All heavy atoms as an XYZ file, in Angstrom:
850
protein
N      73.769     46.156    162.534
C      73.914     47.367    161.740
C      75.327     47.947    162.010
O      75.998     47.809    163.005
C      72.993     48.391    162.029
C      71.580     48.054    161.654
S      70.739     49.582    161.733
C      69.810     49.643    160.254
N      75.765     48.764    160.981
C      76.972     49.425    161.241
C      76.916     50.714    162.001
O      76.162     51.618    161.579
C      77.690     49.716    159.748
C      77.722     48.502    158.921
C      78.947     50.355    159.908
C      78.162     48.663    157.513
N      77.549     50.821    163.088
C      77.573     51.955    163.898
C      78.508     53.053    163.552
O      78.304     54.180    163.831
C      77.671     51.656    165.361
C      76.535     50.857    165.947
C      76.587     50.466    167.391
O      77.388     51.220    168.032
O      76.013     49.563    167.790
N      79.605     52.603    162.942
C      80.703     53.609    162.467
C      80.439     54.252    161.245
O      81.515     54.472    160.569
N      79.202     54.438    160.847
C      79.041     55.067    159.420
C      79.444     56.514    159.525
O      79.170     57.307    160.350
C      77.537     55.029    159.119
C      77.353     55.109    157.682
C      75.916     54.622    157.357
N      75.864     54.598    155.904
C      74.895     54.195    155.277
N      73.923     53.690    155.827
N      74.875     54.170    154.004
N      80.211     57.013    158.353
C      80.773     58.218    158.437
C      79.932     59.098    157.372
O      79.646     58.632    156.285
C      82.247     58.209    157.868
C      83.092     57.472    158.935
C      82.851     59.628    157.716
C      84.480     57.264    158.414
N      79.580     60.207    157.737
C      78.892     61.212    156.876
C      79.987     61.973    156.042
O      80.687     62.783    156.544
C      77.962     62.188    157.639
C      77.154     63.110    156.762
O      77.360     63.122    155.596
N      76.238     63.828    157.398
N      80.011     61.704    154.827
C      81.076     62.332    153.964
C      80.866     63.882    153.757
O      81.976     64.541    153.821
C      81.049     61.533    152.634
C      82.143     61.978    151.498
C      83.470     61.711    152.087
C      81.935     61.404    150.200
N      79.809     64.316    153.663
C      79.610     65.836    153.499
C      79.987     66.529    154.781
O      80.633     67.526    154.679
C      78.033     66.034    153.233
N      79.709     65.949    155.922
C      80.175     66.565    157.165
C      81.705     66.554    157.310
O      82.293     67.439    157.705
C      79.514     65.878    158.400
C      79.825     66.611    159.695
C      78.965     66.076    160.819
N      78.346     64.720    160.730
C      78.713     63.775    161.521
N      79.656     63.904    162.493
N      78.166     62.621    161.367
N      82.284     65.469    156.901
C      83.758     65.371    157.023
C      84.435     66.355    156.051
O      85.436     66.938    156.429
C      84.161     63.937    156.637
C      83.907     62.896    157.633
C      84.636     63.041    158.953
O      85.745     63.470    158.960
O      83.971     62.982    160.013
N      83.916     66.538    154.865
C      84.501     67.457    153.847
C      84.381     68.824    154.488
O      85.233     69.715    154.395
C      83.757     67.385    152.580
C      84.247     65.988    151.846
C      84.167     68.534    151.581
C      83.410     65.737    150.663
N      83.137     69.163    155.056
C      82.922     70.466    155.552
C      83.879     70.802    156.761
O      84.425     71.928    156.905
N      84.016     69.756    157.666
C      84.977     69.923    158.780
C      86.413     70.207    158.326
O      87.205     70.915    158.798
C      84.896     68.835    159.721
C      83.621     68.868    160.610
C      83.511     67.489    161.332
O      84.250     66.530    161.244
N      82.439     67.455    162.227
N      86.773     69.478    157.244
C      88.107     69.548    156.677
C      88.391     70.825    156.055
O      89.477     71.494    156.312
C      88.434     68.336    155.703
C      89.867     68.171    155.420
O      90.633     68.288    156.251
O      90.063     68.039    154.153
N      87.340     71.355    155.342
C      87.508     72.758    154.819
C      87.604     73.760    155.920
O      88.405     74.753    155.772
C      86.299     73.024    153.913
C      86.270     72.277    152.578
C      85.000     72.626    151.860
C      87.475     72.588    151.685
N      86.893     73.604    157.002
C      87.020     74.579    158.066
C      88.342     74.486    158.822
O      88.831     75.606    159.224
C      85.899     74.379    159.059
C      84.499     74.746    158.605
C      83.343     74.434    159.731
C      84.397     76.221    158.381
N      88.904     73.364    158.845
C      90.255     73.245    159.432
C      91.271     73.889    158.686
O      92.270     74.372    159.211
C      90.623     71.768    159.605
C      90.158     71.203    161.038
C      90.606     69.741    161.132
N      89.507     69.144    160.286
C      89.397     67.760    160.296
N      90.341     66.881    160.756
N      88.488     67.226    159.586
N      91.031     73.913    157.371
C      92.179     74.486    156.417
C      91.489     75.730    155.640
O      91.732     75.850    154.494
C      92.515     73.385    155.388
C      93.109     72.125    155.908
N      94.315     72.117    156.480
C      92.561     70.928    156.043
C      94.573     70.864    156.979
N      93.525     70.204    156.686
N      90.870     76.577    156.468
C      90.216     77.729    155.856
C      91.235     78.735    155.229
O      90.992     79.318    154.225
C      89.319     78.404    156.875
C      89.921     78.902    158.108
C      88.928     79.407    159.135
C      89.628     79.324    160.471
N      88.525     79.360    161.505
N      92.481     78.778    155.793
C      93.438     79.781    155.198
C      93.868     79.222    153.762
O      94.027     79.999    152.794
C      94.625     80.011    156.084
C      94.304     80.788    157.245
C      94.200     80.470    158.508
C      93.989     82.171    157.252
N      93.764     81.437    159.341
C      93.685     82.648    158.474
C      93.844     83.224    156.189
C      93.428     83.870    158.880
C      93.503     84.412    156.567
C      93.329     84.795    157.838
N      94.030     78.034    153.657
C      94.427     77.443    152.331
C      93.288     77.594    151.412
O      93.528     77.869    150.145
C      94.850     75.931    152.497
C      96.215     75.664    153.131
C      96.120     75.437    154.667
O      94.991     75.656    155.172
N      97.208     75.136    155.152
N      92.101     77.313    151.803
C      90.904     77.507    150.999
C      90.813     78.865    150.501
O      90.500     79.211    149.356
C      89.609     77.185    151.708
C      88.363     77.192    150.978
C      88.385     76.343    149.728
C      87.082     76.832    151.838
N      91.010     79.936    151.359
C      90.890     81.263    151.101
C      91.923     81.607    150.065
O      91.663     82.456    149.100
C      91.021     82.178    152.402
C      90.969     83.690    152.126
C      89.672     84.039    151.536
C      91.440     84.373    153.443
N      93.201     81.228    150.280
C      94.270     81.449    149.290
C      93.944     80.851    148.043
O      94.331     81.435    146.933
C      95.527     80.952    149.878
C      96.159     81.680    151.116
C      97.390     81.029    151.751
C      96.429     83.169    150.718
N      93.479     79.677    147.981
C      93.034     79.122    146.621
C      92.038     79.805    145.933
O      92.097     80.047    144.750
C      92.659     77.625    146.854
N      91.009     80.339    146.637
C      90.022     81.143    146.079
C      90.560     82.442    145.551
O      90.230     82.933    144.382
C      88.777     81.343    147.046
C      87.886     82.433    146.542
C      87.991     80.041    147.258
N      91.412     83.141    146.355
C      91.935     84.344    145.839
C      92.897     84.169    144.649
O      93.015     85.077    143.813
C      92.778     84.930    147.147
C      91.903     85.490    148.252
C      92.962     85.998    149.322
C      91.134     86.641    147.705
N      93.584     83.016    144.661
C      94.414     82.632    143.394
C      93.591     82.592    142.251
O      93.870     83.117    141.065
C      95.245     81.422    143.675
O      95.941     81.651    144.841
C      96.086     81.092    142.505
N      92.421     81.924    142.327
C      91.504     81.849    141.231
C      90.963     83.167    140.708
O      90.851     83.406    139.525
C      90.417     80.822    141.420
C      90.770     79.343    141.520
C      89.550     78.563    142.043
C      91.240     78.885    140.220
N      90.514     83.921    141.672
C      89.890     85.283    141.287
C      91.027     86.119    140.714
O      90.794     86.800    139.712
C      89.488     85.989    142.684
C      89.119     87.387    142.498
C      88.203     85.194    143.159
N      92.312     86.060    141.159
C      93.386     86.826    140.588
C      93.692     86.349    139.157
O      93.886     87.223    138.324
C      94.614     86.597    141.466
O      95.768     87.230    140.840
N      93.627     84.983    138.915
C      93.801     84.505    137.597
C      92.711     84.909    136.669
O      92.981     85.295    135.573
C      93.957     82.966    137.630
N      91.440     84.871    137.062
C      90.448     85.485    136.235
C      90.513     86.929    135.943
O      90.237     87.380    134.846
C      89.127     85.238    136.892
C      88.714     83.657    136.901
C      87.403     83.490    137.728
C      88.445     83.112    135.487
N      91.015     87.708    136.970
C      91.221     89.165    136.834
C      92.297     89.370    135.774
O      92.207     90.328    134.806
C      91.598     89.855    138.032
N      93.393     88.581    135.786
C      94.433     88.726    134.786
C      93.872     88.367    133.339
O      94.232     89.160    132.385
C      95.599     87.844    135.094
C      96.558     87.741    133.927
C      96.323     88.263    136.349
N      93.113     87.457    133.246
C      92.554     87.092    131.947
C      91.586     88.253    131.397
O      91.699     88.572    130.241
C      91.675     85.810    132.021
C      92.663     84.608    132.197
C      90.804     85.536    130.724
C      91.955     83.236    132.643
N      90.791     88.736    132.255
C      89.841     89.757    131.784
C      90.658     91.022    131.429
O      90.275     91.698    130.384
C      88.770     90.092    132.932
C      88.099     91.427    132.631
C      87.861     88.995    133.128
N      91.685     91.483    132.223
C      92.387     92.672    131.942
C      93.305     92.481    130.690
O      93.357     93.413    129.790
C      93.276     93.048    133.186
C      92.371     93.530    134.216
C      94.293     94.050    132.904
C      93.083     93.623    135.700
N      93.771     91.231    130.488
C      94.602     90.993    129.311
C      93.743     91.126    128.104
O      94.063     91.592    127.024
C      95.286     89.618    129.395
O      96.102     89.572    130.514
C      96.073     89.326    128.118
N      92.486     90.380    128.119
C      91.635     90.556    127.016
C      91.198     92.043    126.667
O      91.148     92.456    125.563
C      90.395     89.786    127.316
C      89.328     89.785    126.143
N      89.468     89.197    125.053
C      88.143     90.352    126.180
C      88.409     89.387    124.233
N      87.625     90.140    124.859
N      90.852     92.787    127.698
C      90.584     94.251    127.510
C      91.742     95.036    126.933
O      91.584     95.873    126.069
N      92.985     94.785    127.336
C      94.108     95.495    126.814
C      94.278     95.053    125.300
O      94.631     95.987    124.562
C      95.422     94.992    127.644
O      95.194     95.368    128.959
C      96.630     95.777    127.103
N      94.134     93.737    125.030
C      94.272     93.440    123.583
C      93.264     94.137    122.772
O      93.451     94.471    121.610
C      94.228     91.969    123.412
C      95.451     91.275    123.941
C      95.338     89.736    123.745
N      96.673     89.242    124.261
C      96.759     87.969    124.594
N      95.714     87.065    124.402
N      97.805     87.445    125.115
N      92.068     94.213    123.234
C      90.987     94.891    122.404
C      91.339     96.386    122.230
O      91.219     97.031    121.147
C      89.567     94.827    123.085
C      88.961     93.440    122.949
C      87.613     93.399    123.514
O      87.339     93.995    124.590
N      86.758     92.585    123.061
N      91.754     97.055    123.298
C      92.188     98.483    123.269
C      93.388     98.716    122.404
O      93.446     99.665    121.605
C      92.441     99.024    124.669
C      91.190     99.202    125.602
C      91.697     99.624    126.946
C      90.282    100.159    124.916
N      94.331     97.793    122.300
C      95.535     97.933    121.434
C      95.050     97.681    120.047
O      95.560     98.532    119.161
C      96.509     96.745    121.856
O      96.906     96.944    123.205
C      97.728     96.864    120.947
N      94.158     96.895    119.740
C      93.660     96.647    118.363
C      92.927     98.032    117.909
O      93.118     98.437    116.748
N      92.104     98.440    118.800
C      91.316     99.767    118.449
C      92.411    100.908    118.260
O      92.203    101.720    117.351
C      90.411    100.052    119.658
C      89.498    101.200    119.301
C      88.601    101.492    120.517
O      88.237    100.531    121.211
O      88.067    102.644    120.537
N      93.432    101.031    119.035
C      94.385    102.044    118.963
C      95.149    101.987    117.693
O      95.302    102.972    116.941
C      95.362    101.926    120.130
C      96.541    102.840    119.989
C      96.348    104.233    120.258
C      97.762    102.486    119.702
C      97.476    105.094    120.213
C      98.818    103.239    119.462
C      98.645    104.568    119.828
O      99.781    105.478    119.740
N      95.454    100.712    117.208
C      96.127    100.521    115.885
C      95.163    101.024    114.825
O      95.658    101.571    113.837
C      96.638     99.158    115.828
C      97.758     98.732    116.794
O      98.507     99.701    117.113
N      97.902     97.514    117.041
N      93.911    100.581    114.903
C      93.003    101.033    113.857
C      92.921    102.504    113.818
O      92.895    103.196    112.674
C      91.627    100.425    114.131
C      91.573     98.904    113.862
C      90.262     98.368    114.198
O      89.318     99.109    114.470
O      90.091     97.119    114.265
N      92.884    103.246    114.918
C      92.736    104.663    114.955
C      94.063    105.307    114.371
O      93.978    106.358    113.689
C      92.387    105.155    116.382
C      91.053    104.850    116.779
C      90.977    105.247    118.418
C      89.932    105.518    116.056
N      95.199    104.727    114.727
C      96.386    105.325    114.227
C      96.458    105.195    112.610
O      96.933    106.097    111.916
C      97.629    104.640    114.797
C      97.769    104.968    116.309
S      97.922    106.765    116.665
C      99.483    107.037    115.924
N      96.035    104.037    112.101
C      95.931    103.902    110.714
C      95.041    104.831    110.007
O      95.324    105.545    108.960
C      95.584    102.439    110.296
N      93.864    105.054    110.578
C      92.873    106.128    110.208
C      93.527    107.541    110.196
O      93.341    108.306    109.295
C      91.703    106.177    111.027
C      90.598    107.102    110.737
C      89.846    106.892    109.415
O      90.033    105.725    108.814
O      89.059    107.698    108.937
N      94.311    107.834    111.300
C      94.986    109.151    111.319
C      95.954    109.326    110.204
O      96.034    110.328    109.669
C      95.630    109.343    112.749
C      96.255    110.623    112.860
C      97.012    110.769    114.132
O      97.313    109.825    114.900
N      97.572    111.949    114.440
N      96.743    108.281    109.966
C      97.726    108.362    108.950
C      96.997    108.502    107.528
O      97.515    109.328    106.788
C      98.538    107.004    108.830
C      99.523    106.948    110.006
O      99.797    107.905    110.642
O      99.995    105.816    110.261
N      95.870    107.775    107.326
C      95.196    107.968    106.037
C      94.639    109.413    105.976
O      94.739    109.999    104.936
C      93.999    107.029    106.050
C      93.261    106.988    104.691
C      92.002    106.115    104.678
N      91.046    106.612    105.569
C      90.256    107.691    105.360
N      90.382    108.358    104.168
N      89.224    108.131    106.132
N      94.122    109.909    106.960
C      93.568    111.366    106.985
C      94.671    112.417    106.815
O      94.573    113.343    106.160
C      92.779    111.624    108.308
C      91.459    110.868    108.401
C      90.790    111.099    109.842
C      90.517    111.276    107.286
N      95.853    112.067    107.415
C      97.054    113.002    107.217
C      97.403    113.122    105.756
O      97.758    114.069    105.175
C      98.231    112.688    108.062
C      97.980    112.957    109.528
O      97.199    113.895    109.826
O      98.763    112.440    110.402
N      97.523    111.884    105.173
C      97.838    111.791    103.706
C      96.828    112.504    102.825
O      97.202    113.283    101.989
C      97.979    110.365    103.303
C      99.252    109.624    103.906
C      98.157    110.231    101.717
C      99.419    108.284    103.816
N      95.517    112.340    103.136
C      94.482    113.019    102.391
C      94.588    114.486    102.627
O      94.381    115.319    101.702
C      93.124    112.535    102.810
C      91.991    113.116    102.010
C      90.613    112.586    102.550
O      90.611    111.602    103.282
O      89.565    113.161    102.100
N      94.931    114.911    103.750
C      95.008    116.358    104.125
C      96.122    117.095    103.231
O      96.078    118.082    102.660
C      95.339    116.554    105.541
C      95.573    117.970    105.920
C      96.734    118.557    106.375
C      94.618    119.190    106.008
N      96.656    119.834    106.623
C      95.345    120.332    106.305
C      93.348    119.281    105.514
C      94.796    121.545    106.547
C      92.745    120.616    105.739
C      93.489    121.574    106.155
N      97.324    116.334    103.224
C      98.454    116.819    102.350
C      98.075    116.837    100.956
O      98.399    117.870    100.272
C      99.678    115.941    102.609
C     100.409    116.290    103.862
C     101.675    115.411    104.002
N     101.537    114.551    105.177
C     101.704    113.252    105.064
N     102.311    112.686    104.048
N     101.504    112.410    106.130
N      97.338    115.872    100.432
C      96.977    115.892     99.061
C      95.969    117.064     98.743
O      96.088    117.750     97.711
C      96.268    114.594     98.662
C      97.250    113.394     98.437
N      96.876    112.177     98.685
C      98.591    113.502     98.158
C      97.907    111.315     98.437
N      99.023    112.169     98.247
N      95.156    117.364     99.637
C      94.110    118.455     99.545
C      94.917    119.774     99.546
O      94.563    120.718     98.844
C      93.140    118.474    100.691
C      92.096    117.335    100.492
C      91.169    117.293    101.766
C      91.227    117.495     99.241
N      95.872    119.895    100.413
C      96.666    121.113    100.421
C      97.456    121.371     99.144
O      97.462    122.406     98.573
C      97.752    121.142    101.581
C      97.228    121.354    103.015
C      98.262    121.242    104.039
C      96.546    122.743    103.097
N      98.101    120.323     98.631
C      98.697    120.401     97.325
C      97.641    120.809     96.199
O      98.030    121.632     95.377
C      99.431    119.117     97.024
C     100.586    118.725     97.733
C     101.067    117.298     97.373
C     101.746    119.688     97.403
N      96.528    120.190     96.228
C      95.468    120.493     95.201
C      95.076    121.970     95.327
O      94.967    122.629     94.356
C      94.298    119.592     95.371
C      93.315    119.841     94.350
C      92.172    118.801     94.482
O      92.269    117.883     95.246
O      91.032    119.045     93.792
N      94.914    122.461     96.634
C      94.480    123.825     96.862
C      95.598    124.853     96.345
O      95.243    125.781     95.655
C      94.288    124.140     98.239
C      93.831    125.557     98.621
C      93.720    125.769    100.093
O      94.340    125.042    100.896
N      92.944    126.773    100.450
N      96.876    124.468     96.639
C      97.949    125.357     96.136
C      98.018    125.372     94.615
O      98.312    126.327     94.015
C      99.204    124.960     96.763
C      99.390    125.177     98.265
O      98.563    126.110     98.724
N     100.207    124.516     98.966
N      97.788    124.280     93.973
C      97.808    124.171     92.537
C      96.688    124.931     91.959
O      96.880    125.770     90.951
C      97.689    122.680     92.150
O      98.698    121.956     92.649
C      97.644    122.554     90.558
N      95.485    124.895     92.539
C      94.366    125.614     92.035
C      94.431    127.048     92.262
O      93.942    127.948     91.446
C      93.068    125.135     92.607
C      92.630    123.651     92.231
C      91.376    123.253     93.022
C      92.314    123.651     90.762
N      95.132    127.462     93.306
C      95.295    128.953     93.627
C      96.553    129.607     92.969
O      96.678    130.750     92.976
C      95.452    129.130     95.114
C      94.172    128.797     95.727
S      94.306    129.073     97.662
C      94.947    130.686     97.764
N      97.333    128.812     92.208
C      98.563    129.317     91.565
C      98.108    130.419     90.578
O      97.156    130.264     89.749
C      99.167    128.180     90.843
C     100.590    128.534     90.419
C     101.300    127.312     89.874
O     101.602    126.371     90.665
O     101.490    127.278     88.681
N      98.782    131.484     90.523
C      98.532    132.696     89.665
C      98.398    132.464     88.331
O      97.533    132.870     87.455
C      99.471    133.866     89.932
C      99.106    135.074     89.181
N      98.025    135.927     89.492
C      99.687    135.563     88.150
C      97.953    136.848     88.665
N      99.091    136.787     87.897
N      99.382    131.607     87.751
C      99.329    131.432     86.233
C      98.136    130.481     85.934
O      97.587    130.669     84.782
C     100.642    130.677     85.991
O     100.737    129.432     86.534
N      97.710    129.596     86.760
C      96.501    128.765     86.438
C      95.289    129.694     86.370
O      94.486    129.516     85.530
C      96.406    127.759     87.464
C      95.075    126.878     87.403
C      95.075    125.697     88.246
N      93.810    125.019     88.259
C      93.282    124.227     87.386
N      93.932    124.028     86.274
N      92.172    123.702     87.602
N      95.148    130.581     87.450
C      94.023    131.478     87.459
C      93.983    132.377     86.156
O      92.997    132.569     85.570
C      94.021    132.352     88.679
C      92.965    133.482     88.696
C      93.910    131.519     89.949
N      95.158    132.825     85.798
C      95.267    133.675     84.633
C      94.838    132.946     83.332
O      94.145    133.385     82.439
C      96.687    134.217     84.451
C      96.768    135.188     83.272
C      98.275    135.686     83.158
O      99.068    135.392     84.090
O      98.587    136.256     82.116
N      95.236    131.643     83.203
C      94.933    130.872     82.161
C      93.457    130.551     82.002
O      92.893    130.696     81.045
C      95.737    129.539     82.009
C      95.161    128.480     81.003
C      97.163    129.742     81.761
N      92.797    130.213     83.142
C      91.434    129.988     83.193
C      90.688    131.172     82.882
O      89.694    131.153     82.229
C      91.050    129.494     84.611
C      91.444    128.035     85.055
C      91.135    127.685     86.429
C      90.806    127.055     84.087
N      91.037    132.352     83.357
C      90.320    133.709     83.129
C      90.444    133.939     81.587
O      89.429    134.401     81.007
C      90.942    134.815     83.808
N      91.621    133.716     80.970
C      91.750    134.034     79.637
C      90.969    133.042     78.699
O      90.214    133.468     77.798
C      93.200    133.974     79.188
C      93.590    134.734     78.011
C      95.100    134.847     77.616
N      95.971    134.550     78.849
C      96.922    133.599     78.848
N      97.040    132.777     77.922
N      97.649    133.485     79.930
N      91.057    131.737     79.020
C      90.405    130.632     78.255
C      88.954    130.472     78.494
O      88.191    130.549     77.455
C      91.054    129.299     78.396
C      92.568    129.350     77.979
O      92.979    130.392     77.176
O      93.352    128.421     78.322
N      88.500    130.444     79.652
C      87.090    130.212     79.864
C      86.168    131.408     79.960
O      85.042    131.319     79.560
C      87.002    129.437     81.144
C      87.494    127.970     81.107
C      87.098    127.252     82.263
C      87.543    125.688     82.144
N      87.009    124.878     83.148
N      86.763    132.461     80.477
C      85.977    133.721     80.594
C      86.325    134.779     79.495
O      85.805    135.878     79.610
C      86.202    134.375     82.069
C      85.911    133.340     83.183
C      86.227    133.945     84.585
C      84.371    133.015     83.102
N      87.177    134.486     78.604
C      87.684    135.371     77.615
C      88.088    136.787     78.160
O      87.758    137.836     77.655
C      86.698    135.624     76.517
C      86.376    134.479     75.588
C      85.658    133.325     76.220
O      84.673    133.544     76.945
N      86.145    132.137     75.871
N      88.772    136.790     79.266
C      89.210    138.054     79.978
C      90.691    138.285     79.396
O      91.414    137.423     78.971
C      89.336    137.802     81.498
C      87.846    137.589     82.033
S      87.906    137.311     83.886
C      88.114    138.952     84.466
N      90.976    139.580     79.444
C      92.360    139.969     78.993
C      92.869    141.183     79.822
O      92.008    141.850     80.418
C      92.319    140.287     77.485
C      91.603    141.456     77.198
N      90.159    141.293     77.048
C      91.822    142.698     76.901
C      89.589    142.501     76.720
N      90.603    143.450     76.776
N      94.092    141.299     79.883
C      94.645    142.399     80.672
C      94.330    143.725     79.901
O      94.614    143.822     78.721
C      96.157    142.120     80.890
C      96.808    143.115     81.796
C      98.148    142.705     82.125
N      98.724    143.352     83.290
C      98.545    142.846     84.529
N      98.008    141.651     84.779
N      98.916    143.461     85.517
N      93.920    144.749     80.561
C      93.625    145.991     79.954
C      94.942    146.671     79.537
O      96.002    146.556     80.143
C      92.936    146.838     80.974
C      93.195    146.217     82.293
C      93.543    144.849     82.063
N      94.769    147.531     78.454
C      95.953    148.372     78.010
C      96.247    149.357     78.975
O      95.276    149.781     79.677
C      95.608    148.873     76.685
N      97.398    149.942     79.033
C      97.688    150.942     80.002
C      96.801    152.232     79.905
O      96.530    152.837     80.959
C      99.147    151.329     79.825
C      99.692    150.037     79.158
C      98.656    149.410     78.435
N      96.332    152.537     78.743
C      95.556    153.627     78.482
C      94.001    153.428     79.177
O      93.415    154.384     79.481
C      95.354    153.916     77.074
N      93.669    152.091     79.235
C      92.407    151.795     79.771
C      92.374    151.701     81.271
O      91.410    151.649     81.905
C      91.881    150.496     79.202
C      91.658    150.560     77.763
C      91.256    149.196     77.194
O      91.742    148.157     77.719
N      90.339    149.069     76.158
N      93.508    151.731     81.862
C      93.626    151.532     83.303
C      93.270    152.800     84.065
O      93.653    153.871     83.600
C      95.112    151.141     83.688
C      95.385    149.699     83.370
C      96.859    149.353     83.838
O      97.504    150.251     84.479
O      97.340    148.270     83.359
N      92.491    152.789     85.115
C      92.113    153.930     85.901
C      92.693    153.632     87.421
O      92.517    152.653     87.896
C      90.727    154.050     85.985
C      90.087    154.220     84.597
C      88.835    155.085     84.571
C      88.222    154.918     83.245
N      87.977    156.126     82.550
N      93.265    154.707     87.851
C      93.876    154.706     89.228
C      92.909    155.332     90.172
O      92.431    156.432     89.924
C      95.239    155.461     89.174
C      95.964    155.407     90.497
C      96.340    154.081     90.857
C      97.177    156.236     90.389
N      92.579    154.651     91.188
C      91.634    155.149     92.184
C      92.487    155.388     93.502
O      93.274    154.645     93.908
C      90.577    154.029     92.533
C      89.555    154.544     93.626
C      89.834    153.696     91.298
N      92.349    156.689     93.896
C      93.110    157.018     95.086
C      92.134    157.327     96.233
O      91.003    157.684     96.115
C      93.877    158.334     94.758
O      93.004    159.361     94.430
C      94.924    158.123     93.786
N      92.585    157.272     97.499
C      91.819    157.452     98.607
C      92.132    158.849     99.107
O      93.262    159.330     99.117
C      92.160    156.440     99.728
C      91.213    155.377     99.827
C      91.553    154.499    101.008
O      92.697    154.437    101.391
N      90.548    153.733    101.476
N      91.060    159.503     99.662
C      91.444    160.849    100.217
C      91.478    160.754    101.698
O      90.966    160.021    102.389
C      90.330    161.789     99.771
C      90.378    162.162     98.414
C      89.355    163.234     98.047
N      89.222    163.455     96.696
C      88.753    164.568     96.242
N      88.236    165.358     96.987
N      88.755    164.673     94.945
């Protein structure tokens, strides 16, 4: 029989124990690389979400400006006067019909 038989698992284990610092550094390098991947992915997702929110803000700003212009147009005195005259058949009273109310 062969007396010099080598146990491969034991030899690998002993070799790893002899080079434990290199093994630790290799594991830390892999963990660091995985952390970079996860953080980069998260950053890209947040950047995409930020860009979408900025586009939404721009759209809402434009809509707000349009609403302000529409409000100013609807509140314009001449428009109110035309609507009162045409739709409500209102007219300005004659000076003789005007009554002045004073406070005491």
